[in-house]
N, C-alpha and C positions, 0 to 999 in steps of 0.2 A: 504493500499499500504506500502510494506517496502523497504526502501532505504538503501543501504550498500555502504559505501564508503571504498574501499579496498586499503590500505596502513599502512605503518609503522609509521604515524604521522608527515612525513615531512612537510615543508611550504606548498608544493603543496597539499598535501593530506587536509592540514588545510584550503586552500583557496577553494577546491572542496566542502568541508563540509560546508563552509560559503555560497557559491554559491547555494548549494542545499537548506539550510535552507531558503535562500532569495527566493527562486523559488518557494517552497511550501507555505511560507507565501503568496507571491504574488498570489498565484493561489487559495488561501484560500482551501485547500485541506489536508484531513486527512492523515498523513504520518508518520511512525515511521522511524528516520533515526539512523542508527547504523554504528558503524566502525568495521571493520576486520582488525587487526593488525597482526594476526599470518601469518606468511610467507607460511606454509604449508596450511593453508585454502585459502590464497590468490590464490596460484598456483592451487588449487583444483577448481577454478574458470576459470583457464585457463589463468589467467593474469599474463604476464611476466614483464610487465612495470607498474609501479603506477605512479599516483594514478589510480584507477578504480572506475567505479560506476556501481552498480548492481541495478535493480529495480525488485522486487519480485522474486529474484534468477537469474535473467537474466543478463549478463553483457551487458552494453550498449556504454560502454567506456573505454578505457585503455591508459595509457601512455600520457594523456593530462588533463589538468584543463579545464572542459567544463565552459562557461560562465553561467551565471544565464539564460540569454535568451535562449541558447542552452538547458539546462535542462528543462526549462518551456515549450520549443517546444516537447521535449519528453514526458514529463509527461502529457500533454494536448492531448496526442494521434497522434501528428504530426509525431512521430518517428524520425528517424535519417533523416538528410539531406543527398541527394547524391551529389557527386561534379561532375565535368566534366568528370572523369574518369569512372563514373558509381558507385564508391565505397563511402561510407559513410565517411563524414569528420570528425566525431567525434568518431567513433569506428571501422572503416574500413571495414565493412562489405557490 
């Protein structure tokens, strides 16, 4: 599994990285966590607000710092959580 943090290194990007690392550790899964800091590459993912989180090339969140537990839910196959409006609370889909 490849996890990418999409952002230029702001404090929120660093927090998302820490949360992703903690989620991977707690789930005891094999994952490569990388950072994409090039703005052009970030926009190629379709992310207009950082930080973003991509798993195996698919953006699952943008514009917010997911908590460790939100990331754990996504990584363990629970996917995104839909809110009352029917859209995802973490990525808006």
